[in-house]
C-alpha positions in Angstrom: 116.6 81.4 203.5 116.6 77.7 203.2 113.0 76.5 204.1 113.4 73.0 202.5 110.6 73.4 200.0 110.9 69.8 198.8 109.4 68.5 202.0 106.4 70.8 202.2 104.1 68.4 200.4 105.0 65.4 202.7 104.6 67.6 205.7 101.1 68.6 204.7 100.1 65.0 204.1 101.4 64.0 207.5 99.5 66.8 209.1 96.3 65.6 207.3 96.6 61.9 208.0 98.8 61.5 211.1 96.8 60.6 214.2 99.6 61.8 216.6 99.3 65.4 215.5 97.9 67.8 218.0 94.5 69.0 216.8 95.0 72.5 218.1 98.2 73.0 216.0 97.0 71.2 212.8 96.8 73.5 209.9 94.3 73.0 207.1 95.9 71.4 204.1 96.0 73.2 200.7 93.5 72.3 198.0 94.4 69.2 196.0 94.9 71.2 192.8 97.6 73.3 194.6 99.2 70.4 196.4 99.5 68.3 193.3 100.4 71.1 190.8 103.0 69.8 188.3 106.6 71.1 188.6 107.8 69.7 185.3 106.4 69.2 181.8 106.5 65.4 182.4 103.9 65.7 185.2 101.4 67.6 183.0 98.8 65.1 181.8 96.9 65.1 178.5 98.8 67.9 176.8 101.6 66.1 175.0 101.0 68.1 171.9 102.1 71.2 173.8 104.7 70.0 176.3 106.8 68.0 173.8 107.3 70.9 171.3 108.1 73.2 174.2 110.7 70.8 175.6 112.4 70.4 172.2 112.5 74.2 171.8 114.2 74.5 175.2 116.6 71.8 174.3 117.4 73.4 171.0 117.6 76.9 172.6 115.0 78.2 170.2 112.6 79.7 172.6 110.4 82.5 171.2 110.0 85.9 172.9 106.1 85.6 173.3 103.7 82.7 173.6 100.0 82.4 173.6 98.5 79.5 175.6 94.7 79.0 175.0 92.2 76.4 176.0 89.4 75.5 178.5 89.8 76.3 182.1 91.7 74.1 184.4 93.7 72.3 181.6 97.2 73.5 182.5 97.8 76.8 180.8 99.1 78.8 183.8 100.9 75.8 185.2 102.7 75.2 181.9 103.6 78.9 181.8 105.2 78.6 185.3 107.1 75.5 184.2 108.3 77.2 181.1 109.5 80.2 183.2 111.2 77.8 185.7 113.0 76.0 182.8 114.1 79.3 181.3 115.5 80.7 184.5 117.1 77.5 185.8 120.8 78.0 186.7 121.8 75.1 184.4 119.3 76.1 181.7 117.5 76.8 179.6 116.7 73.1 179.7 113.7 70.9 179.2 113.6 69.6 182.8 114.4 72.1 185.6 117.1 70.9 187.9 114.9 71.6 191.0 118.0 72.4 193.1 119.0 76.0 192.2 117.4 79.0 193.9 115.3 79.9 191.0 113.9 76.4 190.6 113.1 76.2 194.3 111.4 79.7 194.3 109.1 78.7 191.4 108.5 75.1 192.7 105.2 73.9 194.1 104.6 75.7 197.4 107.5 78.1 196.8 107.4 81.8 197.5 107.8 82.8 193.8 110.5 84.8 192.0 110.7 88.5 191.7 111.7 88.2 188.1 108.5 86.1 187.1 105.6 88.5 187.3 102.0 87.1 187.0 99.4 89.7 186.0 95.7 89.2 186.2 94.4 91.0 183.1 90.8 91.0 184.5 91.9 93.7 186.9 95.0 95.1 185.2 93.9 95.2 181.5 93.6 98.9 180.9 95.8 101.2 179.0 97.4 102.7 182.1 98.4 99.2 183.3 99.9 98.5 179.9 102.0 101.7 180.0 103.2 100.8 183.5 104.3 97.3 182.3 106.0 98.8 179.3 108.1 101.2 181.5 109.1 98.4 184.0 110.0 95.9 181.2 113.1 97.7 180.3 114.7 97.2 183.7 117.0 94.2 183.9 116.0 91.1 186.0 117.2 91.1 189.6 118.6 87.6 190.0 117.4 85.5 187.0 118.3 85.1 183.4 115.0 86.5 182.1 112.2 88.8 183.3 109.0 86.8 182.4 105.5 88.3 182.3 102.7 85.8 182.6 99.5 87.6 181.6 96.5 85.5 182.8 93.0 86.0 181.3 94.6 87.9 178.4 91.3 88.2 176.6 90.3 90.7 179.3 92.9 93.2 178.2 91.2 96.1 176.4 92.0 97.0 172.8 93.7 100.1 173.9 95.8 98.1 176.4 96.9 95.6 173.6 97.7 98.5 171.3 99.9 100.0 174.1 101.7 96.7 174.4 102.0 96.1 170.7 105.4 97.6 170.1 106.9 96.0 173.3 105.6 92.5 172.3 106.9 92.9 168.8 110.4 94.0 169.8 111.0 93.3 173.5 114.3 93.7 175.2 116.5 90.6 175.1 115.8 89.8 178.8 112.0 89.9 178.5 109.6 87.0 177.7 105.8 87.2 177.4 103.4 84.3 178.1 99.7 85.1 177.5 97.1 82.6 178.8 93.5 82.9 177.8 90.3 80.8 177.5 89.1 82.9 174.5 91.9 83.4 172.0 89.6 85.1 169.5 89.3 88.1 171.8 93.0 88.7 171.6 93.6 91.1 168.8 95.2 89.7 165.7 98.2 92.0 165.8 99.2 90.4 169.2 98.4 86.8 168.1 100.6 87.2 165.0 103.6 88.1 167.2 103.3 85.0 169.4 103.6 81.2 169.2 100.1 79.9 169.8 99.7 76.6 171.7 96.1 75.4 172.1 95.4 73.3 175.1 92.7 70.7 175.2 90.4 69.0 177.7 92.0 65.9 179.3 90.6 62.5 178.1 88.5 60.7 180.6 90.7 57.6 180.9 93.9 59.7 181.4 92.1 61.8 184.0 90.7 58.8 185.8 94.1 57.2 186.2 95.5 60.4 187.5 92.7 60.8 190.1 93.3 57.2 191.1 96.9 57.9 191.8 96.0 60.9 193.9 93.5 58.8 196.0 96.2 56.2 196.6 98.6 59.0 197.6 96.0 60.4 200.0 95.4 57.0 201.5 91.6 57.1 201.1 89.6 54.3 199.5 86.9 55.0 196.9 84.4 52.6 195.3 84.9 51.8 191.6 81.9 53.9 190.5 83.1 57.1 192.2 85.9 58.2 190.0 83.7 58.1 186.8 81.3 60.5 188.5 84.2 62.8 189.4 85.5 62.8 185.8 82.1 63.4 184.5 81.6 66.3 186.9 84.9 67.8 186.0 84.1 67.6 182.2 87.8 67.2 181.3 89.1 70.0 183.5 91.9 68.8 185.8 91.3 71.6 188.3 87.5 71.1 188.4 87.9 67.3 188.8 90.4 67.8 191.7 88.1 70.3 193.4 85.2 67.7 193.2 87.5 64.9 194.4 88.7 67.1 197.3 85.1 67.7 198.3 84.4 63.9 198.3 87.6 63.0 200.2 86.9 65.7 202.8 83.5 64.0 203.5 84.9 60.4 203.5 84.2 58.1 206.5 86.3 55.2 207.8 85.5 53.0 204.8 86.2 55.7 202.3 83.9 57.3 199.7 80.9 55.2 198.6 79.2 55.4 195.3 75.8 56.3 196.9 77.4 59.2 198.8 79.1 60.5 195.7 76.0 60.2 193.5 73.9 62.0 196.2 76.4 64.8 196.7 77.0 65.4 193.0 73.3 65.2 192.1 73.6 62.3 189.6 70.9 59.7 189.1 71.7 56.3 190.6 72.2 53.5 188.1 69.4 51.5 189.7 66.8 54.2 188.8 68.1 54.5 185.3 67.8 50.7 184.9 64.3 50.8 186.1 63.4 53.7 183.7 65.0 52.0 180.6 63.2 48.7 181.5 59.9 50.5 181.6 60.6 51.9 178.1 61.5 48.5 176.8 58.3 46.9 178.2 56.1 49.9 177.2 55.0 50.2 180.8 53.8 53.7 181.2 52.9 53.2 184.9 56.5 52.2 185.8 58.0 55.1 183.7 55.8 57.8 185.4 56.5 56.2 188.8 60.2 56.7 188.1 59.5 60.3 187.3 57.7 60.7 190.6 60.6 59.2 192.4 62.9 61.7 190.8 60.8 64.6 192.0 60.2 63.1 195.5 64.0 62.8 196.2 64.4 66.5 195.2 66.5 65.8 192.1 66.7 68.3 189.3 64.6 67.0 186.3 67.1 68.5 184.0 70.0 66.6 185.5 67.9 63.4 185.4 67.2 64.0 181.7 71.0 64.5 181.1 71.7 61.2 182.9 69.0 59.4 180.9 70.4 60.8 177.7 73.9 59.6 178.6 72.5 56.1 179.3 70.7 56.0 176.0 73.9 57.1 174.3 75.7 54.1 175.9 72.9 51.8 174.8 73.0 53.1 171.2 76.7 52.4 171.0 76.2 48.9 172.5 73.5 48.1 170.0 75.6 49.5 167.1 79.0 48.1 168.1 79.0 44.6 169.4 82.4 44.9 171.2 81.7 48.4 172.6 81.9 47.2 176.2 85.0 45.2 175.8 86.9 47.6 173.6 86.3 50.5 176.0 84.1 52.5 173.7 81.5 52.5 176.5 83.3 52.7 179.9 81.1 51.1 182.6 81.7 48.9 185.6 81.8 45.1 184.9 78.6 44.4 186.8 76.8 46.9 184.6 78.0 45.7 181.2 75.6 42.7 181.2 72.6 45.0 182.1 73.5 47.3 179.2 73.7 44.4 176.7 70.2 43.1 177.8 68.7 46.6 177.6 70.1 47.3 174.2 68.7 44.0 172.9 65.3 44.7 174.4 64.9 48.1 172.8 66.7 47.8 169.5 68.7 50.5 167.6 65.6 52.2 166.1 63.8 52.8 169.3 67.0 53.7 171.1 67.9 56.3 168.5 64.5 57.8 168.5 64.3 57.8 172.4 67.7 59.6 172.5 66.5 62.2 170.0 63.3 62.8 171.9 65.2 63.2 175.2 67.8 65.5 173.6 65.2 67.7 172.0 63.2 67.8 175.3 66.3 68.7 177.3 66.9 71.7 175.0 63.3 72.8 175.5 63.6 72.4 179.3 66.0 75.3 179.5 64.4 78.2 181.3 61.0 76.4 181.7 59.0 76.9 184.9 57.6 73.3 184.8 60.5 70.9 184.2 58.5 67.9 185.6 55.8 68.5 183.0 58.4 68.5 180.2 60.0 65.4 181.5 56.6 63.6 181.6 55.8 64.7 178.1 59.2 63.3 176.9 58.4 60.0 178.5 55.0 59.9 176.9 56.5 60.5 173.5 59.2 57.8 174.0 56.4 55.3 175.0 54.3 56.1 171.9 56.4 55.7 168.7 53.2 56.2 166.7 53.2 59.9 167.7 56.1 60.5 165.3 55.3 60.3 161.6 58.9 60.9 160.6 61.5 58.2 159.7 62.6 57.8 163.3 59.1 57.0 164.5 58.6 54.5 161.6 61.9 52.9 162.3 61.1 52.5 166.0 57.7 51.0 165.2 59.4 48.6 162.8 61.8 47.5 165.4 59.0 46.8 167.8 57.1 44.9 165.2 60.1 42.9 164.1 60.7 41.8 167.6 57.1 40.7 168.0 57.0 39.0 164.7 60.3 37.3 165.5 58.7 35.9 168.7 55.6 34.8 166.9 57.6 33.2 164.1 59.7 31.2 166.5 56.8 29.5 168.1 56.8 25.8 167.4 53.6 24.0 166.1 53.4 22.2 169.5 53.4 25.5 171.3 50.8 26.9 169.0 48.6 23.9 169.5 49.1 24.2 173.3 48.0 27.8 173.1 44.9 27.0 171.2 43.8 24.2 173.7 42.0 26.5 176.1 39.8 27.8 173.3 39.0 24.3 172.1 38.0 23.1 175.6 35.2 25.7 175.7 32.1 24.2 174.0 30.4 27.4 173.0 33.3 29.2 171.4 34.5 26.0 169.7 31.4 26.1 167.5 31.5 29.9 166.9 35.2 30.6 166.6 35.6 29.5 163.0 32.6 31.6 162.0 33.5 34.7 164.0 37.2 34.9 163.2 37.6 33.0 160.0 41.1 33.0 158.7 42.8 33.4 162.1 43.8 30.2 163.9 43.3 27.8 161.0 44.8 30.2 158.3 47.7 30.7 160.7 48.8 27.2 159.9 47.8 27.1 156.2 48.2 30.8 155.3 46.8 30.3 151.9 45.7 33.1 149.6 42.1 32.5 150.5 40.7 30.1 153.1 38.4 27.3 152.2 34.7 28.1 153.1 33.9 26.0 156.2 30.7 24.1 156.6 27.8 25.8 158.5 27.9 25.4 162.2 25.7 22.8 163.8 24.2 25.2 166.3 22.5 27.2 163.6 24.9 30.1 164.0 25.0 32.3 160.8 28.1 31.9 158.7 30.1 35.1 158.2 33.5 34.5 156.5 33.2 32.1 153.6 31.7 34.3 150.9 33.5 37.4 152.0 37.1 36.6 152.3 37.8 35.5 148.7 36.9 38.7 147.0 38.7 40.8 149.6 41.9 38.8 150.0 42.6 38.3 146.4 42.9 42.0 145.3 44.5 43.4 148.4 47.7 41.4 148.4 49.0 42.5 145.0 47.7 46.0 145.3 49.4 46.7 148.7 51.7 49.7 148.4 55.4 48.9 148.6 55.9 51.3 151.4 53.4 49.6 153.6 55.1 47.2 156.0 52.1 45.1 157.1 49.8 43.3 154.8 46.3 42.1 155.5 47.7 38.5 155.8 49.9 39.6 158.7 47.1 41.4 160.4 44.9 38.3 160.1 47.7 36.1 161.4 48.1 38.2 164.5 44.4 38.9 165.0 44.1 36.4 167.9 46.8 38.3 169.8 45.0 41.6 169.1 41.8 40.1 170.5 43.7 38.9 173.6 45.0 42.4 174.1 41.5 43.8 173.7 40.2 41.3 176.2 42.7 42.6 178.8 41.5 46.2 178.2 37.7 45.8 177.9 35.7 42.6 177.7 32.7 44.2 176.1 34.8 45.2 173.1 36.4 41.7 173.0 33.0 40.0 172.9 31.8 42.3 170.2 34.8 41.8 168.0 35.3 38.1 168.6 31.7 37.3 167.7 30.9 39.8 165.0 34.0 41.1 163.3 36.7 39.9 161.0 39.6 41.5 159.1 38.5 42.5 155.6 41.1 44.7 154.1 44.2 46.9 154.8 44.9 49.8 152.5 46.8 53.1 153.0 46.9 52.8 156.7 43.2 52.0 157.1 42.0 48.7 158.5 38.6 47.6 157.3 36.5 45.3 159.5 33.6 43.3 158.2 30.7 43.3 160.7 28.0 40.6 160.8 25.1 43.1 161.0 24.2 46.7 161.3 23.7 46.5 165.0 27.2 45.2 165.7 28.6 48.0 163.5 26.7 50.7 165.4 27.6 49.2 168.7 31.2 49.2 167.8 31.1 52.8 166.6 30.0 54.1 169.9 31.2 53.5 173.4 35.0 53.9 172.8 35.5 50.4 171.3 37.4 51.8 168.3 40.0 53.5 170.6 40.4 50.2 172.5 41.1 48.3 169.3 43.6 51.0 168.0 45.5 50.8 171.3 45.6 47.0 171.0 46.9 47.2 167.4 49.7 49.6 168.6 50.7 47.2 171.3 50.7 44.0 169.2 51.5 45.3 165.7 53.4 48.5 166.5 51.2 50.4 164.1 48.4 52.9 164.5 45.7 52.2 161.8 42.5 54.1 161.1 39.5 51.8 161.7 36.7 51.5 159.1 33.7 49.2 159.4 31.3 47.7 156.9 28.4 45.3 156.9 29.1 42.0 155.1 26.0 41.3 153.0 26.9 37.7 152.6 26.9 37.3 156.4 23.6 39.0 157.3 21.4 37.0 159.7 18.7 36.6 157.1 20.9 35.1 154.4 22.7 32.9 156.9 19.3 31.7 158.2 18.5 30.4 154.7 21.8 28.7 154.3 21.6 26.9 157.6 17.9 26.0 157.4 18.4 22.6 155.7 20.9 21.7 158.4 18.5 22.2 161.2 16.1 19.3 161.9 13.6 21.5 163.8 13.4 24.4 161.4 15.4 27.6 161.2 15.4 29.7 164.3 14.1 33.3 164.2 16.3 36.4 164.1 15.7 37.1 167.8 16.6 33.5 168.8 19.9 33.8 166.8 20.8 37.0 168.6 19.9 35.4 172.0 22.0 32.4 171.2 25.0 34.6 170.3 24.7 36.6 173.5 24.4 33.4 175.6 27.4 31.9 173.8 29.5 35.0 174.5 28.7 35.0 178.1 29.4 31.4 178.5 32.6 31.5 176.5 34.3 33.9 178.7 35.1 32.0 181.9 36.6 35.2 183.4 33.2 36.8 183.3 31.5 35.4 186.3 28.6 37.8 186.3 25.8 35.4 187.3 25.5 37.2 190.6 26.1 40.7 189.3 23.2 43.1 189.0 22.2 44.8 185.8 23.5 48.2 187.1 26.9 46.6 187.9 27.1 45.2 184.3 26.1 48.6 182.8 28.8 50.4 184.9 31.5 47.8 184.2 31.1 47.3 180.5 29.4 50.5 179.2 30.7 53.0 181.8 27.2 53.9 182.9 26.6 55.9 186.0 23.4 55.9 188.1 22.0 59.4 188.4 18.8 58.7 190.2 16.4 55.8 190.9 12.7 56.0 190.3 10.1 53.8 191.9 7.4 52.5 189.6 4.1 51.0 190.8 3.4 47.4 189.7 
């Protein structure tokens, strides 16, 4: 009986890859985890803390009568038990490395028929008390042809308590020729009286880098090319289990074409999200683009991908970004293992979001992923998670505040880095418009000009030549002086910061609704900021009432969130010093033709507002179009009236 077991593996590989083999006689190759099962302790990967002590025990001839191997599935417990049995029964042993030439070593080698003196028992089907009694009776018979009779009890946690108790005396005092090796994934279920009589070796999951190198060697041995991003997906799918990873790799290699295994094919087959879609999603978060984020969610659903798997992939990407933001050399030191072409993208994304927003986004996704278990509407949960990530103001805890601070610091950093020439260039379009040039200092006093001076209180400007009522001079001094020292220490923004960024807030409002922009730019100014409440001073009661209805307050709050990263409560008041009647008396001496009436002033303001906005070309628009566009009106019915 000399079958030449050492050439079985090479024969199978030739049958798989040889083109000259006859298809009708080709036999299906064994699974990868069977073809590449280790024959020696040196071939076992990632378990040096187990294999080295066992080898020293074999070398010193101090092998115990019973061992307990525990650990996750597919990490080498049964394989190590077979290698230990092979080393014990070697003709030249016991020795750390089996010779591989004697009959016992060949019988227990990879692809061998097995030895009659090495008995493997599946405790899942032979774990009762009757099976234990039968084993106890057979154990006293001497081995047939080997040194030891070795019992390998797999899935030992499935043995019943009565079965363990029946084996207790045999395991405690076995015959000299009997060895026990228990292998289990749940050592806690093995009764303590059995555990105390064994040497316990806990196996661990294989590290990703070690497993990736091992899979690369197998691909080279198989002669199939794989793209660089394929093996990380296989390692991730295997979750540290060598057998699971080999099963996944075997599936990919079986479906390989002439060019090998592509990343796109592996991602689609394993159900992982492509890096391009994750990049698009993270960029949408960084830009605060809700439309792009929800479009990505729609793409995930359209391709039939599981929203839970997408959430897991997104959480893993956020984890990588958190590490890149926290550790500058995370990409070069190997703390974050990504392809070289993706390292630059991760760096830019981490810089765009910041550590605060990244940490908060990761926590939101992690919490949402837990809530998605068992849900009947996973898409809804995914969209709600995205909405929370896009709106840091929804969280009132420290994470939400930190995320808003990160967003605000980035915006203030951009504003602070603007040179005076750039600021002057930005203010040129407003200066070229004749109507706003006269009204801008009155309507938004303390914005462009105080942006350069930023004094404690702006100097009251001269009344406008056009007879427009003055609003800011008498109001800013009493408001600005007490608020700066009385601002609470926990408040991040001061009224000065809000006034400095007020032009950007108005620009954001302009992009959302031009009616609100006209109302604020012509009639409102920042008066105070206390305890999260922003107070606006209105020129008259009509402007305040117009702001209070029609949704203008919500538009302003959204603009404040975008520009300042903070959600303030809005409070309005009428500035007595800036009422039309009092301003009329102030500007009367300046007017050569007499002071205009209150109605003429309001008409001039409306005319200036319409002429100031060059984007509002509404000369040809009808009154119904204007009502529908700016006030959201809807025509219900039209009535004909006689002249």
